[in-house]
N, C-alpha and C positions, 0 to 999 in steps of 0.2 A: 386619417385625412390623406386622401388619395391626392397625389398632384401627377399632371400630365404636362411636360413642358408643351407650361404655358411659365425661317424658318425659314448652224447652217441648217436649213428644212430639210428633211429627210422624205424619201419616196413612201407613199403609203401601202407598199408591198410588204408583204409579211418578213421578206427577206432583208428589208432595209435596215433594220434594228435589231439587232441580239437581243434576247431578252437578260434584262441585268441580274446580278446574284451580288447579294450582300452579305459576308462573313463578320463574325466576331472581330478579326483584324482590321476589317474597313472601317469601323464604328469605334474603334481603341483611341481614346484621345492623348494628347501630349500635355502634359501637365506645365503650367507656368504659360500657355497660351488662352488668349482671350478671343472671343468673338462678340459682335454686336448684334442685339436683337432690336430692329425697328418694329415698331406697332403700326400695323397698316388693317384697313378695314377688312371686314370677314366677308370672305366670297364663298358661297354654296360650292364645292367642287363636286357633288356627288353625283351629278349629269357628266362626269367628264372620265368615266371609267372605260378600261378596255386598253387594248395592244395597241402599240406605235400611236401615243397621241402625241399631238402638239400643244401642250398647255402654254399658252400665251397668257402671262401676267405682267405684262412690262409695263404696265401704267399703273401699278401699284405706288403710292408716294406714303412716306411715312405721316401719320395722323395722329400720335401721340407720345409717350414717354418713350425712349430707348434704353435698353438695359444692357449692362455688360455680363456676358457669360464666362467666367475664368473658370479654368480646370487647375484642379491645384492636385498635391500628394494623397492619396487616399490614407496614408499610413500617419499624415501626423497634421491635417485639417481639425479645423473646430469640431471640437466633440467627436473625433474620429475613434475613439476606443469604445463608442457605443453600437459600431458596424462592423462586426468582425467579417472577413472576407471581403468587404470592398476592395475593386481594384480600379474603380473611377469615382472622381470626385469632383463637383463644381461648384462656385459660390456664385449666387444671382443676387445682389443687393447685400442682406444681412442673413441671407439663406445659404446652407450648404448642403446640398444635396449628395447622397452617396448610393454608389450601383455597384451590381456584380455582373461582369460580361463574360460570359462563356459560350463553347461552342455552340451549344444550344439554345439559348436563351440571354435575353438583358432583362435583369432584374433589378427592381428598385429596392432598396434596402432602409429608406428612411430621410429624414432630416433634421439637422440641428441649426437652433437659432439661440443667440444671448443677448438679451435685451436688458440693459440696465441691471447685470447681474440673475437673472430670471433667465432660466433654462427652458426652452421649450423643444422637446426633441420626441419624433416619432419613429418608434422601432416596430418590427413586422414580427409577428409570432407566425405566422406564414407568407413569406416574401411574395410580391407582388411580381409578376412576369410582364414585364410591357410590351415585349412580344418575343416568338421565337426566333430562332437564326438557324440555317440562313434565311434570310427572306429572299424571296423568289414570287414573281407572279401566279396569282393563285392559290399562295401558302396563307393557311389560316390556324388560328389556334384557340383555344380557350382557358382561363385559370381563375382561380379564386384566392383572397388572400384576406387577412385580418392584420391589423395593426392597433398600436395603443399610443396615442400622443399624451404626453405628459406637461401640464403648464406650471414647472415651476413646483412641483408638489402640492399645488392649490387644487387643480381639479384634471383628472385626464378624460379625455374624449376616446371610444371606441369604434372602430371603424371595421366594418365588414363587407365585402363586394367582389364582384367579377369583372373581369376583362374579356372582351371578343375581340379578336384583330383580324384581319384580312386585305393581303396584298391585293389590290383592285385595278391596278392599272401600271404601265410603263411606258416612257416616250422621252420626250424633249419638253425642258422646262424652261422658258424666258422668262426673267423676273430684271427688274431696274438691275441687279447687280451682274447680271449676264446670261449667256444662254449656256443650259447645261444637258449632256446626252446621259441617256443611260439611266435615269430617273425612275425610281419606284416611287407610287403612291400608296400609302398604308394607311386604311380606315380602322380606326380605335374607338370601340364603344366601351365606357366603363361605367357602371353603375353600384352605388356604393351608400350604406347608411351609416352615418356618426350619430352616435349615441351618449348622451352625457346625462349621469347620475344627479339629481337636484332635490335635497329634501324627501328623498324616498321616491321621488318621481323619474321615470327614464325620460327626458327629452330629443328626440330623433328628428334627423335631418336627412332628406335623400338628394343624392347629387346623382347627376348623369350627365357624363360627359361624351361630345361625340366630336371627335377630330379627325383630321387628316392631315397626315404628314408627308412632305418629298423628301426621301432619302436620295442620296446618291454615294456610292462607293469612296471612302478616303475622309467623308466628311463625320466628324464628329457627332453633330448636331445635324438635324434638317435643314434642307434649306428654307424650306417655309413652313408653317401649319394655321390650320385654321380650326376654331376651337369653339364648340357651342354647348355651355354650361346651362344647367337646368336644375335650381336650388328650389326644395319643397319642403316647408317646415308644419307646425301646426296651424300657423295664420296664413301663409299666401306660398304661391310659387313664382318663381322669377327665373327668366333665361338672358344670360350676357351671351355676346360673341365679339370675337375679336382674331385678329392674325398678328403671325410674328414673321419677319424675312430678314434671315441672317446671314450677314455680310462678312466682311475682312477678318481675317485671322490676325490678331496683333502679339507679337513674343513679348515673353515676362519682363524686358526690360522697359517695354514701351509704357506710359502710364498717361492718362486724361489729363488735359488741362485744368490747373487748379491755380488759375490766375497769373500763369508764366507766361501765358501767351494769349493774345487777343486777334480778333481780324474783324475789319468791315469794308464795305457793307455786307452783310451776309442774310437775306441771299445778295449774289451779286450777277451781272451779266458779262461784265467784262474785266475790270480792274479790282483785284484784291489787295489790300492793304495789312499786313500782318505787323503788330507789333510784338515786342518781349519786354518783359518785366523780371529783373535779376537773372537771365541767363545769358548765355553766349551760344546761339546757335553757328555752326560752320555752314549748314546745308538745311535748305527745306525740299521736301518731297511730297509732290500732290500724288494722292494714290486712289484709283478706283475703288470701289467698292468689292471688286473680284481678286484685291491684291496687285494689281499691274501698276508700276509707277510711270505716270504721264507726263509727269513734269519734274525735273530737278533744278533747283536755282542756289548758286552759290551765294552765302550773304556778305554783303559787302557793308552794311548799316548795322551797327549793333542794337538798333531801337526800332528801327521800322523797314519793313523791305514791300517793295509793289511787285505785285504779279499778275500779268496779264493771261486771265482764263476766257477769254473770248472764243478761243479755237475747239474750246472744249465740249463736249455733249453736255446734255442737260442733265441735271442729276446729283445725287451727292458725292462728294469726295472727302477724303482724309487730308488734313496738313499733318505732315510728321517733322516736326524741328529735331534736327540731330543736333549735338553737341558732345563736348570732351566727357561732360558728367552724365550722361546719359540721354534719353530721347524722350519727346513728348509728342501728344497727337492730339487732334481735335477736328472738327469736322464742319464744311462749309456748303452751301447748297449753289450750283450754279444752274441757272436760268435762261 
């Protein structure tokens, strides 16, 4: 079962923006860090190809769930023994994905899920090359792959497929999280067939993924992803579309609010009241989605703290409460 992660004005002259190149080192993740992926509306960027592009997607707003993409040690993560050669791994919700990043390609090795003692494991007999490396404008390639997904020994699904990828543009990308220069636009088309044997019959499902990913050197995940998936089985064909915008990178010692911190009103236009439960932070940081600390407040009241955010630009922000026992984070919206 193939998975694709599901992310100053310049002169328009050709000399204004050097063509970026992204190498394996630029994509190597740091275990112990987490990025937030916010669901956004799907945008068809197929008409935005070419050199020296100015992609203005600043009006994107979260429309659905957010996900934590946490990079882990590939040698001792959940189910790691199934993925020999992996040098990158991350967890998203209950799924652990394993990859191999080498100088000439980025390979998917599979994923692992453990649900109520039932292991779901995808492994590749022919690894899937997500894309070749280094990435540069007009670079392209193709790959075929084959995998088996085992559902706790109850049944298996075999997958065969092919991937075509092409770097179709470069330029400056503006998102709600900030403006990024030297960005590459990668287009990936993945076609696969999932087959399950049942009662002597093979039941097949065709899956076609059309994905655009905005990559920048130094970011292990794309800045933004827009994906259209068409699934066709014996009964019908269905297309789903969506997008993700990735934001702040959080260190491993940070974790998300588990009832220890709350605030209201959210969204807010001016004043934000932050309340604490069983924690004693000595400092609050307000952090933009680009990682910039825009406000720091020394905590005087151990139960509530009032923050004036009226001077902040509209958008999503992180509240980071720092105490002797660690750090917790959560988010609020400024309108």
